[in-house]
KEMI-628878 format. One record per residue (C-alpha): residue number from 1; residue in one letter; x, y, z. Coordinates in pm, 1 decimal, decimal comma, padded with zeros to 6 digits, m for minus. Layout:
<rs>
R	logu	pami	X	Y	Z
R	NUM	A	X	Y	Z
...
</rs>
This chain:
<rs>
R	logu	pami	X	Y	Z
R	1	X	01391,1	m03791,8	01434,7
R	2	X	01158,3	m03612,0	01728,0
R	3	X	00790,4	m03526,9	01682,8
R	4	X	00857,4	m03158,4	01714,5
R	5	X	01104,2	m03200,5	01400,2
R	6	X	00852,9	m03390,4	01204,7
R	7	X	00570,0	m03145,0	01261,9
R	8	X	00526,8	m02883,3	00981,8
R	9	X	00469,3	m02506,7	01054,9
R	10	X	00107,6	m02383,9	00950,8
R	11	X	00032,8	m02004,9	00963,5
R	12	X	m00266,2	m01813,1	00875,3
R	13	X	m00222,6	m01486,2	00691,7
R	14	X	m00489,7	m01221,6	00619,5
R	15	X	m00398,7	m00954,1	00371,4
R	16	X	m00645,6	m00705,4	00213,1
R	17	X	m00477,3	m00490,4	m00071,9
R	18	X	m00208,0	m00464,7	m00296,0
R	19	X	00028,3	m00340,4	m00048,8
R	20	X	m00050,5	m00573,2	00199,5
R	21	X	m00014,5	m00854,4	m00031,6
R	22	X	00322,6	m00729,3	m00117,6
R	23	X	00447,0	m00736,8	00244,6
R	24	X	00309,6	m01097,8	00269,8
R	25	X	00458,7	m01204,8	m00030,1
R	26	X	00802,1	m01095,0	00087,1
R	27	X	00750,3	m01246,8	00423,8
R	28	X	00643,2	m01567,4	00288,7
R	29	X	00942,5	m01583,2	00057,9
R	30	X	01209,8	m01523,0	00330,7
R	31	X	01029,9	m01737,2	00573,2
R	32	X	01050,5	m02049,9	00301,8
R	33	X	01404,0	m02035,7	00296,0
R	34	X	01440,1	m02080,1	00664,9
R	35	X	01126,4	m02314,0	00706,0
R	36	X	01089,5	m02497,0	00383,7
R	37	X	00804,7	m02708,0	00479,6
R	38	X	00603,5	m02380,2	00580,0
R	39	X	00243,1	m02424,0	00494,5
R	40	X	m00000,5	m02103,4	00481,7
R	41	X	m00346,8	m02046,5	00441,4
R	42	X	m00613,0	m01728,1	00475,7
R	43	X	m00660,3	m01415,7	00208,9
R	44	X	m00381,4	m01288,3	00013,0
R	45	X	m00324,1	m01184,0	m00368,2
R	46	X	m00110,4	m01301,0	m00629,0
R	47	X	00200,4	m01248,6	m00470,9
R	48	X	00093,9	m01459,0	m00160,0
R	49	X	m00046,0	m01701,0	m00375,4
R	50	X	00254,8	m01738,0	m00549,8
R	51	X	00457,0	m01814,2	m00232,2
R	52	X	00246,1	m02119,8	m00171,7
R	53	X	m00071,6	m01954,2	00057,5
R	54	X	m00413,4	m02106,7	00017,7
R	55	X	m00638,5	m01790,6	m00023,3
R	56	X	m00991,9	m01851,3	00065,0
R	57	X	m01091,4	m01561,9	m00140,3
R	58	X	m00995,8	m01244,6	m00359,8
R	59	X	m00824,4	m01024,6	m00102,8
R	60	X	m01029,5	m00700,3	m00283,5
R	61	X	m01344,4	m00836,0	m00123,5
R	62	X	m01178,6	m00749,0	00222,0
R	63	X	m01024,2	m00385,9	00076,8
R	64	X	m01258,3	m00092,4	00186,7
R	65	X	m01196,5	00236,6	00266,6
R	66	X	m01434,5	00493,3	00503,9
R	67	X	m01690,8	00425,7	00689,3
R	68	X	m01981,5	00449,7	00458,0
R	69	X	m01813,0	00220,5	00216,1
R	70	X	m01788,5	m00033,7	00503,6
R	71	X	m02161,5	00005,3	00549,0
R	72	X	m02226,5	m00071,3	00209,9
R	73	X	m02015,0	m00380,3	00191,8
R	74	X	m02072,4	m00489,5	00557,7
R	75	X	m02301,7	m00816,7	00482,5
R	76	X	m02011,4	m00940,4	00240,9
R	77	X	m01721,1	m00863,0	00505,5
R	78	X	m01938,6	m01041,7	00804,2
R	79	X	m01992,7	m01359,1	00583,6
R	80	X	m01611,9	m01382,2	00484,1
R	81	X	m01495,4	m01309,0	00864,4
R	82	X	m01747,3	m01623,2	00960,4
R	83	X	m01587,6	m01810,5	00739,8
R	84	X	m01217,1	m01712,3	00839,5
R	85	X	m01294,0	m01765,2	01198,8
R	86	X	m01412,9	m02114,7	01129,7
R	87	X	m01137,2	m02211,4	00934,1
R	88	X	m00905,0	m02082,5	01219,2
R	89	X	m01075,8	m02295,1	01452,3
R	90	X	m01084,0	m02598,8	01238,0
R	91	X	m00738,2	m02550,5	01127,7
R	92	X	m00560,9	m02436,5	01450,7
R	93	X	m00237,9	m02264,7	01270,9
R	94	X	00053,7	m02219,7	01476,2
R	95	X	00050,0	m01837,4	01408,0
R	96	X	m00181,7	m01575,8	01282,9
R	97	X	m00009,9	m01299,4	01097,8
R	98	X	m00250,2	m01023,3	01005,3
R	99	X	m00141,5	m00777,5	00771,9
R	100	X	m00275,3	m00401,0	00786,2
R	101	X	m00672,4	m00404,2	00752,8
R	102	X	m00686,4	m00313,8	01144,1
R	103	X	m01068,2	m00314,1	01210,3
R	104	X	m01138,0	m00642,9	01009,5
R	105	X	m00787,9	m00831,6	01137,9
R	106	X	m00822,1	m00703,6	01481,8
R	107	X	m01168,0	m00928,6	01499,8
R	108	X	m00975,7	m01196,9	01373,2
R	109	X	m00697,7	m01154,5	01628,1
R	110	X	m00957,6	m01174,6	01906,6
R	111	X	m01102,6	m01505,3	01787,4
R	112	X	m00709,2	m01610,7	01791,1
R	113	X	m00643,2	m01519,8	02110,1
R	114	X	m00949,2	m01705,5	02248,0
R	115	X	m00808,1	m02030,7	02070,8
R	116	X	m00477,6	m01971,1	02223,9
R	117	X	m00276,4	m01881,9	01884,4
R	118	X	m00031,7	m01648,7	01882,3
R	119	X	m00094,8	m01324,5	01700,3
R	120	X	00128,8	m01112,1	01487,9
R	121	X	00006,9	m00782,3	01319,1
R	122	X	00193,0	m00659,5	01028,3
R	123	X	00190,3	m00286,1	00968,9
R	124	X	00078,9	m00068,1	01261,0
R	125	X	m00283,5	00134,9	01271,2
R	126	X	m00237,3	00488,9	01276,1
R	127	X	m00276,7	00544,2	01636,0
R	128	X	m00058,5	00879,7	01579,0
R	129	X	m00286,6	00991,4	01360,0
R	130	X	m00627,8	00928,9	01542,7
R	131	X	m00772,0	00695,6	01779,2
R	132	X	m00461,1	00705,7	01993,6
R	133	X	m00681,3	00484,0	02287,9
R	134	X	m00639,3	00191,8	02089,5
R	135	X	m00273,4	00136,1	02211,0
R	136	X	m00375,3	m00003,3	02562,0
R	137	X	m00618,6	m00224,2	02354,0
R	138	X	m00368,1	m00347,3	02119,5
R	139	X	m00118,2	m00441,4	02407,9
R	140	X	m00414,9	m00672,3	02559,8
R	141	X	m00476,6	m00821,5	02200,5
R	142	X	m00166,6	m00873,5	01996,8
R	143	X	00149,3	m01080,2	02094,2
R	144	X	00348,7	m00885,8	01854,6
R	145	X	00341,5	m00549,5	01674,3
R	146	X	00564,1	m00487,0	01322,7
R	147	X	00598,8	m00121,8	01209,1
R	148	X	00682,8	00005,2	00894,2
R	149	X	00821,7	00361,5	01020,9
R	150	X	01036,4	00430,2	01297,5
R	151	X	00812,9	00738,4	01407,2
R	152	X	00559,9	00490,2	01498,2
R	153	X	00756,2	00363,8	01795,7
R	154	X	00709,2	00622,9	02032,9
R	155	X	00291,8	00550,5	02041,8
R	156	X	00378,4	00227,1	02234,9
R	157	X	00624,8	00363,2	02489,9
R	158	X	00514,8	00178,5	02808,7
R	159	X	00259,8	m00010,0	02651,0
R	160	X	00410,9	m00373,6	02702,7
R	161	X	00323,2	m00446,4	02351,9
R	162	X	00633,4	m00598,1	02204,8
R	163	X	00693,3	m00358,8	01880,5
R	164	X	00930,7	m00378,1	01637,4
R	165	X	01039,1	m00141,7	01363,6
R	166	X	01120,4	m00382,5	01063,4
R	167	X	01167,4	m00099,2	00783,2
R	168	X	00986,9	m00089,1	00466,8
R	169	X	01038,9	m00330,8	00219,5
R	170	X	01052,5	m00064,3	m00060,1
R	171	X	01340,1	00109,4	00117,6
R	172	X	01557,4	m00219,3	00065,2
R	173	X	01483,7	m00234,0	m00315,4
R	174	X	01784,8	m00101,1	m00533,4
R	175	X	01763,8	00201,3	m00681,9
R	176	X	01683,8	00188,0	m01065,8
R	177	X	01992,1	00246,9	m01283,1
R	178	X	02036,5	00406,3	m01601,6
R	179	X	02019,8	00082,8	m01791,0
R	180	X	01671,0	00017,9	m01625,3
R	181	X	01579,1	00340,7	m01718,9
R	182	X	01673,1	00370,6	m02105,9
R	183	X	01526,2	m00030,1	m02133,4
R	184	X	01181,9	00083,1	m01987,7
R	185	X	01173,5	00400,6	m02204,6
R	186	X	01253,2	00212,2	m02495,7
R	187	X	00981,5	m00029,1	m02433,2
R	188	X	00765,6	00291,2	m02408,9
R	189	X	00857,7	00387,9	m02738,3
R	190	X	00959,0	00762,7	m02567,8
R	191	X	01161,9	00990,0	m02800,8
R	192	X	01438,4	01180,1	m02701,6
R	193	X	01323,0	01483,9	m02504,6
R	194	X	00981,8	01325,5	m02433,0
R	195	X	00913,8	01342,0	m02088,8
R	196	X	00682,2	01049,1	m01922,0
R	197	X	00375,8	01150,4	m01647,5
R	198	X	00279,2	00850,1	m01462,5
R	199	X	m00044,8	00826,1	m01306,2
R	200	X	m00110,1	00580,7	m01004,9
R	201	X	m00475,2	00595,0	m00938,0
R	202	X	m00458,7	00313,0	m00674,5
R	203	X	m00511,2	m00045,4	m00632,6
R	204	X	m00890,0	m00062,2	m00521,0
R	205	X	m01164,6	m00031,2	m00711,0
R	206	X	m01293,7	00241,4	m00475,4
R	207	X	m01025,6	00449,7	m00535,1
R	208	X	m01029,0	00437,7	m00894,9
R	209	X	m01384,1	00538,1	m00886,0
R	210	X	m01279,2	00844,5	m00698,0
R	211	X	m00967,9	00953,1	m00872,3
R	212	X	m00936,6	00798,6	m01196,6
R	213	X	m01180,0	01034,2	m01397,1
R	214	X	m01011,4	01354,9	m01219,4
R	215	X	m00675,6	01244,2	m01266,2
R	216	X	m00692,8	01172,3	m01646,3
R	217	X	m00866,6	01548,1	m01696,6
R	218	X	m00577,5	01698,5	m01533,9
R	219	X	m00331,4	01451,7	m01729,8
R	220	X	m00516,2	01625,8	m02055,1
R	221	X	m00456,6	01970,1	m01942,4
R	222	X	m00059,2	01901,2	m01876,2
R	223	X	m00040,6	01712,6	m02236,1
R	224	X	m00238,1	02009,0	m02423,9
R	225	X	m00003,0	02243,2	m02239,8
R	226	X	00303,7	02037,9	m02307,5
R	227	X	00307,1	01824,1	m02627,2
R	228	X	00634,6	01640,3	m02550,2
R	229	X	00486,9	01497,1	m02222,1
R	230	X	00387,3	01117,6	m02251,4
R	231	X	00096,6	01004,4	m02007,4
R	232	X	00120,8	00618,9	m01899,3
R	233	X	m00085,8	00478,3	m01636,0
R	234	X	00027,6	00216,0	m01409,1
R	235	X	m00241,6	m00049,8	m01355,1
R	236	X	m00233,5	m00251,0	m01020,2
R	237	X	m00192,5	m00626,8	m00997,3
R	238	X	m00545,8	m00611,4	m00825,5
R	239	X	m00725,0	m00420,7	m01113,9
R	240	X	m00777,8	m00504,5	m01476,3
R	241	X	m00806,3	m00276,0	m01775,3
R	242	X	m01166,9	m00330,0	m01801,1
R	243	X	m01210,6	m00238,9	m01454,1
R	244	X	m01036,5	00113,5	m01578,5
R	245	X	m01254,4	00126,8	m01872,7
R	246	X	m01561,2	00086,7	m01709,5
R	247	X	m01523,9	00380,2	m01444,6
R	248	X	m01416,0	00622,1	m01716,7
R	249	X	m01733,5	00529,2	m01917,2
R	250	X	m01939,6	00597,3	m01612,2
R	251	X	m01745,4	00863,1	m01457,2
R	252	X	m01563,1	01091,7	m01724,1
R	253	X	m01735,8	01344,1	m01942,4
R	254	X	m01654,8	01308,7	m02359,8
R	255	X	m01315,3	01500,9	m02388,3
R	256	X	m01188,8	01283,9	m02097,5
R	257	X	m01320,3	00967,1	m02211,8
R	258	X	m01144,2	01059,5	m02564,4
R	259	X	m00810,9	01148,3	m02370,3
R	260	X	m00821,5	00817,9	m02172,9
R	261	X	m00794,9	00614,4	m02517,8
R	262	X	m00441,3	00779,3	m02585,8
R	263	X	m00286,1	00690,9	m02251,8
R	264	X	m00086,5	00384,3	m02219,4
R	265	X	m00160,4	00136,3	m01994,2
R	266	X	00102,2	m00116,9	m01822,7
R	267	X	m00016,5	m00386,6	m01586,3
R	268	X	00191,5	m00488,4	m01306,1
R	269	X	00490,9	m00255,6	m01417,5
R	270	X	00502,2	00000,4	m01144,7
R	271	X	00843,9	m00032,4	m01016,2
R	272	X	00979,0	m00004,5	m01408,3
R	273	X	00791,3	00279,8	m01491,6
R	274	X	00876,5	00470,9	m01185,8
R	275	X	01231,6	00405,3	m01288,9
R	276	X	01184,5	00649,4	m01595,6
R	277	X	00891,2	00861,8	m01488,6
R	278	X	00983,4	01259,9	m01506,7
R	279	X	00658,8	01320,6	m01270,8
R	280	X	00397,0	01141,8	m01137,1
R	281	X	00021,6	01177,4	m01021,5
R	282	X	m00061,3	00934,5	m00738,3
R	283	X	m00355,4	00849,3	m00521,7
R	284	X	m00239,8	00876,0	m00156,6
R	285	X	m00083,2	00532,3	m00035,8
R	286	X	00197,6	00288,9	m00059,2
R	287	X	00266,6	00390,4	m00405,0
R	288	X	00355,8	00733,5	m00274,2
R	289	X	00631,3	00581,8	m00077,4
R	290	X	00746,4	00396,2	m00388,3
R	291	X	00770,0	00695,4	m00589,2
R	292	X	00962,0	00887,9	m00311,2
R	293	X	01198,6	00593,4	m00299,1
R	294	X	01238,3	00581,4	m00683,8
R	295	X	01337,4	00981,4	m00683,8
R	296	X	01005,6	01024,6	m00860,7
R	297	X	00865,1	01391,4	m00835,1
R	298	X	00501,8	01398,8	m00757,4
R	299	X	00168,4	01575,8	m00672,2
R	300	X	m00062,0	01340,1	m00462,4
R	301	X	m00451,7	01348,1	m00420,9
R	302	X	m00701,6	01165,5	m00207,0
R	303	X	m01082,0	01181,8	m00246,3
R	304	X	m01371,0	00968,0	m00003,1
R	305	X	m01696,8	00971,7	00027,6
R	306	X	m01826,4	01298,2	00168,8
R	307	X	m01959,2	01163,4	00523,0
R	308	X	m01624,5	01010,6	00586,2
R	309	X	m01455,0	01293,4	00505,6
R	310	X	m01638,4	01510,2	00745,5
R	311	X	m01589,9	01278,6	01020,0
R	312	X	m01198,3	01229,2	00925,2
R	313	X	m01108,1	01566,5	00926,5
R	314	X	m01246,7	01622,1	01286,7
R	315	X	m01059,6	01316,3	01421,8
R	316	X	m00758,9	01297,7	01247,4
R	317	X	m00477,7	01457,9	01437,1
R	318	X	m00164,0	01480,0	01194,4
R	319	X	m00121,7	01782,7	00902,3
R	320	X	m00041,0	01530,2	00620,6
R	321	X	m00162,4	01227,1	00489,0
R	322	X	00106,3	01128,8	00203,3
R	323	X	00348,8	00918,2	00341,3
R	324	X	00674,3	01075,1	00182,4
R	325	X	00555,1	01402,1	00398,1
R	326	X	00450,4	01186,9	00695,4
R	327	X	00814,3	01045,5	00702,1
R	328	X	00993,0	01352,2	00649,0
R	329	X	00805,3	01537,3	00890,4
R	330	X	00718,0	01812,4	00619,3
R	331	X	00524,9	01941,3	00355,7
R	332	X	00750,6	01754,3	00086,4
R	333	X	00517,9	01686,5	m00197,5
R	334	X	00193,2	01852,2	m00262,8
R	335	X	m00120,4	01679,2	m00106,0
R	336	X	m00486,6	01754,4	m00284,4
R	337	X	m00752,4	01658,7	m00060,6
R	338	X	m01124,9	01606,9	m00120,1
R	339	X	m01229,3	01949,7	m00315,1
R	340	X	m00876,9	02069,5	m00348,4
R	341	X	m00817,1	01769,7	m00578,7
R	342	X	m00953,5	01917,3	m00901,3
R	343	X	m00773,6	01880,6	m01240,0
R	344	X	m00707,9	02244,7	m01285,9
R	345	X	m00520,3	02233,7	m00926,7
R	346	X	m00335,5	01924,6	m00994,4
R	347	X	m00253,0	02004,1	m01345,6
R	348	X	m00078,5	02309,6	m01218,3
R	349	X	00111,1	02117,0	m00986,7
R	350	X	00285,4	01886,0	m01220,1
R	351	X	00343,7	02159,8	m01465,2
R	352	X	00527,9	02314,9	m01177,1
R	353	X	00718,2	02002,1	m01142,9
R	354	X	00807,8	01959,2	m01503,5
R	355	X	00884,7	02342,9	m01557,3
R	356	X	01093,0	02427,8	m01242,4
R	357	X	01371,2	02234,5	m01225,5
R	358	X	01443,1	02343,1	m00868,5
R	359	X	01087,5	02206,4	m00741,6
R	360	X	01156,6	01881,3	m00866,4
R	361	X	01509,0	01871,6	m00722,0
R	362	X	01386,3	01972,2	m00374,9
R	363	X	01159,1	01659,9	m00357,2
R	364	X	01474,3	01468,6	m00479,1
R	365	X	01669,4	01561,2	m00181,8
R	366	X	01386,9	01494,4	00066,0
R	367	X	01347,0	01161,4	m00055,3
R	368	X	01707,8	01037,3	m00013,7
R	369	X	01618,0	01141,5	00313,2
R	370	X	01343,4	00916,2	00339,9
R	371	X	01558,6	00638,3	00210,9
R	372	X	01796,7	00667,5	00486,5
R	373	X	01545,8	00672,9	00771,0
R	374	X	01361,9	00388,6	00638,7
R	375	X	01691,6	00181,5	00520,1
R	376	X	01796,1	00104,8	00876,9
R	377	X	01546,4	m00152,1	01087,8
R	378	X	01573,8	m00283,3	01392,4
R	379	X	01521,2	m00647,3	01249,2
R	380	X	01370,6	m00807,1	00931,5
R	381	X	00995,4	m00930,2	00981,9
R	382	X	01082,7	m01273,4	00917,6
R	383	X	01328,2	m01305,8	01215,9
R	384	X	01054,2	m01190,9	01419,5
R	385	X	00833,0	m01429,8	01295,8
R	386	X	01073,4	m01705,6	01311,3
R	387	X	01150,3	m01658,3	01685,8
R	388	X	00799,5	m01715,4	01723,7
R	389	X	00783,1	m02040,7	01528,7
R	390	X	01099,7	m02162,6	01696,6
R	391	X	00968,0	m02089,6	02008,3
R	392	X	00640,8	m02329,7	01921,7
R	393	X	00921,3	m02615,9	01862,4
R	394	X	01013,2	m02583,6	01489,6
</rs>
């Protein structure tokens, strides 16, 4: 056996939120089937750790949205960045794979480039929305970019950066069948005729603080107007029930706190819940795409720190923020941003979807189009990563 055959491939991976952990977990699982001795280290969540990743810290420590939020947590972010760069220099992985979290991860990529380590970034930064000038910088920084959506490719034309549309893993998941729907409804204790209203407040504590009380207050208004609606909240893998309870105790009024105690909380079951949800209220993010691909009509909200919002609305170049609308290229689901995300407006959105079959049907037709666009990638991410590992002699 040659020395090259005896070497063990080692990769460093860094993700910073639940959606990145899901992508990284699936990528590691596929890689292990081809490279069974693969070793990995860096930062990840339960999915990546379950596939053998040695994680330096909780991935939530790196997950921050907004300029003000970054400033508040800057000392911790700097400390983790220094630890990761030191780890990379000491371990000298064969490949660095960074997943989303562009500002933090591109600093790591810069250090990896100086060390001569190939750099693959998974999930394209939103150059199509703002800071288009980053394209040439990325071309100089990265070895390869993996993007989730076909409309992203045009932004890199002529840059010289190898970019591959790998599709979105959610699009390859089978759609829920009637048996799954019935099984979940039975597990929730739903009676015939009851309709499920699913709350999807986000996977980061910052999102929970900004969205949860508003979502619960909107849900209360819907249930008071339609007693046959059952509210259930999907708790992300990155959060605990205690996290939610603490936010409600701090942010909500007495009526909302009382109503929250009546909402069913389900941990780590988002996919199954979407299989039987009649309507959803979702924080803008990957979960809105998951809802769309499950065929669940929804309204989307998003709030950030006021300063972050004022800066963002001056530089963002696209007319939508919700992924279903971005992929569809039109206003398919309601987006309620910042001051428009009120309990009254959100409740009206949800009642319209529950009471008007045509509104919900129009969303479902659009969701089917989205699935078709995302289900035909050029290559799988593990194929691209595998090429780089084979080029390194594995």
